C-alpha positions, -999 to +999 in steps of 0.1 A: -009+032-053-024+013-081+005+020-104+030+010-076+011-022-070+011-030-107+049-023-109+055-047-080+033-073-097+051-070-130+086-069-117+087-087-083+058-111-077+022-115-068+008-083-053-025-082-034-041-047-033-067-045-005-093-018-005-129-013+006-132+024-003-132+018-040-155-003-062-146-026-092-157-001-118-138+028-103-106+008-099-109-005-135-113+030-147-083+042-128-062+013-141-072+021-177-060+056-172-026+043-164-021+034-201-001+003-193-008-034-193-020-048-160+000-077-147-016-111-141+002-110-107-019-080-097-048-091-075-074-067-061-097-076-032-126-053-021-139-072+010-112-066+036-129-049+065-108-061+094-074-077+103-091-111+102-102-105+065-066-095+057-052-127+072-078-147+053-070-130+020-032-133+025-037-170+032-059-175+002-039-155-024-003-161-010+012-129-023+047-116-021+034-081-014+003-067+002-009-031-001-035-020+024-055+011+011-061+024+037-056+015+074-083+040+083-110+026+060-102-011+067-101-003+104-068-017+115-044-001+140-006-002+143-007-032+167-026-053+141-003-041+114+027-052+135+010-086+141+004-090+103+041-083+096+052-108+123+028-135+111+039-131+075+076-119+076+082-130+041+057-106+026+063-070+019+036-049+035+027-014+025+000+004+045-015+036+033-024+062+059-043+095+053-024+126+062-036+160+075-033+191+054-001+198+074+014+166+061+013+146+094-001+111+097-038+112+105-046+095+138-021+080+162+016+086+153+024+051+164+016+038+129+045+057+114+070+044+139+061+008+132+073+009+096+108+006+083+101+035+059+077+064+058+072+076+022+053+108+015+037+114-019+037+152-023+031+153-060+017+128-084+045+104-093+071+118-068+078+101-035+100+114-007+114+093+021+105+109+054+119+081+075+142+053+062+158+026+083+177+014+053+191+046+038+188+084+038+156+103+046+146+132+024+155+113-008+132+119-038+121+092-062+103+098-095+080+068-097+063+079-129+059+110-150+027+128-156+014+124-191 
């Protein structure tokens, strides 16, 4: 997710990465392991604990993209995610959900149906579209290669 957020920030605009399950030191360590320069457009916020916090941070930073890592830890549900998307339709929103060992979305399945795409990361660096309103499902993307 960090590499994806940095890619968006470098190539497409200001990207706000929201997490409360990581700390600054751990994220900096992970970013250093990426072995690439971090974009000035890549913003990380550690204090989003509700949908109200997300709205406040989006209004404050005015990003083109928001990555929520994760819906379970921040404590938002699919209705709140849908409301966020309707309130800020110009912003690309990516919401991370945990999955079960069987590969299903943990918690209510409604979250998956709210999105335009469901992408599963089965291996490091490889994403597969499970659902895609804009193209074919089952398509594999190599986002980055393991070093």
